[in-house]
N, C-alpha and C positions, 0 to 999 in steps of 0.2 A: 100339705107336702107329700103325705102318704098317697093321696089320690092321683097326684102328679106322677109318683113313682110307678103306680100300678099302670097307669095309661101308657106310660113310657116303656114299661116292660112289654106290654102287648104290642106296641109298635115296633119294638127291637125283635120281636119274635116272628115277625111276618116272614112269610117264605121268600119273597123277593128281596128282602133285606138279607137274609142269610145266604141265598144264592149269590148275590153281588159280593158279598163280603168274601165269599169262597173264590171268585174270580179274582178280586182284588188282591187276595193273599197269594195265589198261585201266580198272578202277574208279577207282583212284587218281588217274590221269590225267583222267579224266572229271570228278571232283569237283573237282580242283585247278584245272581250267580254268573253273570257275564263280566269277565274282567274289563274294567274301563267303563263299564256301564253303571251308573248310581241310582239309588233310590230317588235322588233329587230328579234326575232325568226322567225317571218313570212317571213321577207325580206330574211333572210339567207337560209331558206328552200326553197322559191319559186324563189330565184334568177336564178337558172339554167334555168328555164322555159323561161326567156328573151333571153336567148342566141340563141334560135330557132326562133326567131321573128326578124323583121326589127327593127332598132333602133327606129324609129318613133312609133312602136308598143311595143316594149319590155320596153323601158324607162318610157312610160306614164303607162304601166301596173304596174311596180314597184312604181310609184309615187301614183298610185291610193291605192296601199297596204300601203304605208306610211301614206297618209291622212285617210284612213278609219281606220288604226289601232289605231291611236291617239284618235280618237272619240270613237272607240270601247272599249278602257280602261275605259271610263267613265261609261259604263253599269253596270259592276259589282261594280264599285266604289259607284254608287249611290243606287243600288238595295240591296246589301249585304255587303256593306263597305269593299270590297276588290279590290282595285284599279288593273285593268289589266295592266295598264303600270305606270311607275313611275311618269309620267306627270300627272296621275289622282289622285295623293295623295291629292292634294290641293281640287279637286273636291269632294273627299268623305267627307271633312269635313261639308258641308252643305247639299251634296247630299243625303247622308243617313239619315240625320236628317229630310230632307223633305219627304222621303219614309216612315219613321216612323210616320209622320204626315198624310200619306195617300195621298201625292202629288208627287208620283214617276213618273207620266207621265208628269206632269209639268216640273219636274227637268230634265228629259231626253229630253223634247222639248227644254228647254233652253240650254242644253248642245249642241244639234244639231245646233240650230240656231245661237248661239254665235260661235260656231266652224267654221261654214261655213262663216259668217260674217268677222271673224279676218283672216281666210285663203285667202278669195277672196281679201280683200284690201291690205294684204301683198303681194300677188302674183302680183297684178297690179303694186305695188311699184317695185317689183322686175323687172318686164318688162322694166319699164321706167328707172331704174338705171342700169341695166345690161351692156348695150352698152357703155354708158359713162364710166363706170369703166373698161370695157374690153378695150376701146381706150387708157385709161390712162395706163393700165397694158402692152399694146403693146409697150409703149416707154420704158420698163424695158429692161436692159441688163442682162447679166449672174450675175454681182455682186448684182444688186438690187433682181433679183429673189431668189438668195441664201440667202440675208440678210432677205427678207420677209418671206421665209420658215423657216429660224432659229427662227425668233421672233415668227411666229405662233406656232411652236413646243414648244417653252418655255412657251407661254401663256396657251397652251392646258395642258402641264405638271403641270403647276402651279395652274391651276384651276380645274383639274380632281381629283376626289376621295377627301378621307377626310384627306389624308397625302401626301403633296407635294413631300417629299422625296421619298416616294415609287412610285409615278407618274413618277419622275426623272429617277429612276432605271428601270421601265418599258419603258420609252421611249428610254433610251440608248439600252436596249435589243432590241427593235424594230429596231433601227439604225443599230445594229450588224447583226440582221437576213437579212435585206435588203442588206447587203454586201456579203451574201452567193451566190456563183455562179461565173460568169466571169466579171472581170472588164471591164465596158463600155469603159474606155478610153485606157487602156494597153492590154486588151484582155487576161490577166492571171487569172488562176483560184484561188479563195480565199474562205477558210472555207468550202470545199467540203468535206475533210476528205476521199478523194479518192473515194467517192461515184458518179458515172456517173449520176445518176438522180438529183443530185444538181448542175450540171454544169450549167443548165439554171435558177438557183436560186429556191426559194421556192414558189410554185404557190399560188396565192392569195386566190382563192375561197376556197380550203380545210382549209386555216387558218382561214378565216372570220367564215364559219361554224363551225370549231372546237371551236374557243374561245368565239363565241356568243351563238351559238344554244345549243351545247351539255352541257355547263354549266347551261343553263336555264331548260333544261330537267332534270338534276340531282337534281336541287333545287326543281323543282315540285315532283319529286320522294321521296326526303328526307322529304318533309313536311308531306307526308302521310295523305292527307286530306280525311277524312272519309265521309262527306257529307255536303251538303249546303242546307239550307232553301231558298226556292224560295220565294222571295218578290212578291207579286201581282202587276201588273200594274194597279195601280187605280190612281183615281183623276181626275180632270178636266185637259183639254189641256192647254198650255200656251195662255194667252190673249195677244192682240195686246198692250193693255195699259201697261202690265207688261214688254213686250219685250221693249217699248219705254222707260219705266222708267229705262231700264238697259243699254241703249244705250250710255250715257257718260262712264259708266264703260267699256263697250265692246270697245269703241273707245280708251280708256286710255290703256287697256290691249293689244290692237292691236298694237299701237305704241311701247310699252314695248317689245312685242314678236318680232316685227320686228327688232328693235334695237339689241335685244340679238341674233337674227338668224344670223345677220351678222357676229358677232364675233366668230370664231372657238373655240369649246371646251365647250360651255355653254349649250345649248340646251333646250328642252321643260321643263325639271324639275324646271330648274333655272327660266324660263319665268313665268311658272305657279305660282311659290310661290311668285315672285316679282309683278305679276298681282293681285294676291289675297291679298297681304299685302298692296298694293297702294290702292286697293279698300276700303279696311277696314279702313285705315287711313283717306281717303277722305270722308268716309260715315259720314252723321249726326247721325246714330245710330250703331256705331261699335260694340256695346254690341250683336247685334242680329246675327253677323258674328260667324259661328260655331254652331248656334242654329236653322239652317234651313232658312238661308237667300239666296233667289233665286239669289242675286247679286253676291254672293260668287262662284256659279256655273258658271255664265257668265264670271266673272273676270278670273277664271282659265282656263275655256276652251277656251276663244278667245285668251288668251296669249300663250297657248301652241300650239295651231294651227297657230298662227300668225308667228311662227318660221320657219314653212315649206317652204314658199317662199324664204325668204331671205338667208337661209342656201345654195341655189343655186349659190348665188353671188360668195362667195370664192371658191366654189367647181369648177365652169364653168370658172372663170377668171384665177385662180391660180392653181387649182387642190388640193385645201386644204379642206378636209372634215371638216364639222361644228360639227359632232357629230358621234356616232357608225352607225346609219342608213344612213347617207350621205357616210359613208366609203364604205358600201355596194353598195351604187349607183355608187360611182367612180369605183369599181370594174365591175359594169355592162357597164359603159361607155367605160372603157379600153377594155373589153371583145368584145364589138361592134365595136371597131376600131375607137372610138371617144375619143381622149387623151385630157382631160379638160386642158385648158391653153389659152394663147392669139391667138395661131395659129388656134384654134377651130372655133373661129368667123371669121377668114379670109377663112378657107377652107369648114366649114360647117355652114355658117351663117344662111341660111334657116331652117336647121334642129334644131338649138339652138331656133329659134323663135318659130317653131312648138311645141318643148316640153314646152317652157314658155306659149304659148297659150293653150296647152293641159291642163296645171295645172289649168289655170281659168275655162276651161270648166268642168274639173274634179270637181270643187266645185259645180257646178249646178246639175251634176249627183249625188254627194254626198249628197245634200240636198233631192232629189227625192228618191233615195235609202234608206238613213237613215230614212226619214219620214215613208215610207211605211214598213220598216223592223224593226222598234223599237219593236213591240210585239214579233217578232220572236227572236231577239238577247236578249230579257228579259229573254227567256226561256233557252238559251244556257248555262247559268250560271251554271246550275245543271248537265251538261254532266260529266260522270265520266272520271278522267284523266287516269284510267287504260285502257280505250279504245283509248284514244288520244296518249298516249305516244309512243306505238309501232308504230303508222303511222308517228309521227314526226320523229322518229329515222330512219324508212324506207326511208322517203324523203329525209334526211340528206345524208345518203350514197348513194342514187340512184342519187341525184343531183350532188354530188361531182364526182361520176364516170363518167357520161355522159358528163362532161365538156371536158375531155381529153381523156376519156377511158383508162385511166392509173392506174393500180391497187395501184402504189405507192401513188397516192393521198389519198387512202383509210387509208393508214398508217399515212400519214401527218395528215389526219382528225383527227385520233383517238389520236396521239401524242398532237396536240394542243387542243384537247377536255380535254385530261388529264390535260394538262397544265392549261387550263382555269378553271378547277374545282378546282385545288389546289390554284390557284391565288385568286379566289373568296373566298375560305375557309380562306386564309390568308389576305383577305381585300386588295389586291392588284387590282387596276383599270386596265383592259387589253386596255382601249381605247388608253392612250399615247402610249403603244407598237404597236398598229395597225397603228396608225398615224405615228410614227416613221417608221414603215416598208413601208407605202405607200409613204411617202415623202422622204425617204432616197435616192432613186436612183436619183430624181430630183435635190435633194440638192448637191449630189456628183457630178453629171454631171456639174451643175452650177459652183460648186466650181472649178472644173477641167478645165472648159472653162476660168473662170476668171484667174487661176494660168497661164494658157497658154497666155492669153492676157497680163498679167503683168510681164511675165518672172519670176515667182515665188515671185514678190513682193507683200507682204499681205497688204501693205499700199494702194493698189488700192482701197479697200473698204472704204477707209476715204477720197477718192477724194472729193473735195467741191461741184463738180457738180453733185454727186451721191446721189440719195435718199437711197442707201444702207448704207451710213454712219450714217444716222439718226437711221435706224433699228439696226445697229450693236451696236451704243451708247447706245441705250435705253433697249437693251435686257437685260444686267446685271442688271441695277436698277429695272426693271420689276419684274425680277426672285427674286430678294432679297427681294423687297416689298411683293410679294406674299407669298414667304417662311416665312418671319417674321410675316405677319398678320396671316396665317394659323396656324403657330406653336405657336405663342403668344396666339391666340384664343383658341387652343386646351388645352394649359397649364392652362390659366385662367379658362376654364371650368372644368377642373380637380380640380383645387383648391375649385371652388364653390361647386362641387359634395362632396368633402372630407369634408368641413365645414359644410354642411348639415347633413352628416352622423355622 
């Protein structure tokens, strides 16, 4: 193990790895600083660049975009009360109030330092926990793997979006789409409708860019923003005393974000809101939150950035993406020939260590680049979207085409882009569909292996010595509980609104 760690450390310290991480961090901060442009969009558009790089260079490049984009979203949230990412919504509550009080520089400094602190400690936790969890996962057989994937999909569907029934519908659609192509066990064609291009299945990259990037572009266009008032970067810098005062809050939010990051389907938005709420409840002066409390910025930013590292645990050990962004990361791993799962640690242990160590190193670069670039990013918020939108669309189509140089991929991109726009308008969350599409083949293969092992006897899942029995047994109650809670909460909220009216 120590030999793998040493080899991985040497790989992570390569100059090209460090340089591309810097490029990724700067690109992520740049896109995150643009109101209406999200980290998800940046990852989807720049994903094809990683295909032309070695895994130890391409994956850290994407991780840099991931980390930089989450922080970048706090810039417009603080300066003009327009969160660049969903995770920055909680930051805007106190950040913009501080800007109105002439303390914008202090708020941005706190956002940067708390982001780096939360991210660093959660990454260190990930390094220590990754291999013990991977060792445990290596003991899984096909029944356990199928059961864990099934439970993960149910949790994702039940916790994504505002309506769990819509999420379940999207998850089932994603599973059906994953079956298009050739049966991996029998070799028969399924759902190809006689189209030769679908025999190998639906390509992942055009689907990801289509359902994630194009709807975001359409959303920016439809808002028709005419102009933004630039908030001057004024006020004193953050003092050491103020940072020390916020350390308990940052530590609490780091723990919250780390815990949420391990659970697939929750993500930064949930972590930011929970971290902010916990800080407000623990404060001796909760009335100051929402009125320009520096602890509010620290709580939200530490929590949403602490999610980054732990999301790699289910991704690398089981191939289960924790959120939309890690779904794109999974596509990058697969394209690079690194199939996440138990075998990855046996075959590419040094590479896994290198990627994890690069995540920690990226935080040090993150601190330096962010500190020097805050004045620049504070002016980015006023760039006209009429200039940026054509560039984003061009990158989307170019990136899709260069992946396989197949014109059919462009048609698939447009089809899924149109579907994503319609789904967003109808308030259907596409994340469960993407998760079902990604995990469907693994589930099907594990189920087929299990059926072959048991000669068609489904009771093999409930063998007393199998962990899969527990996952299968608790799947239905978990689904029922979340459905009841979400639907009951929605109906109760509707009644309250009607009574007030």
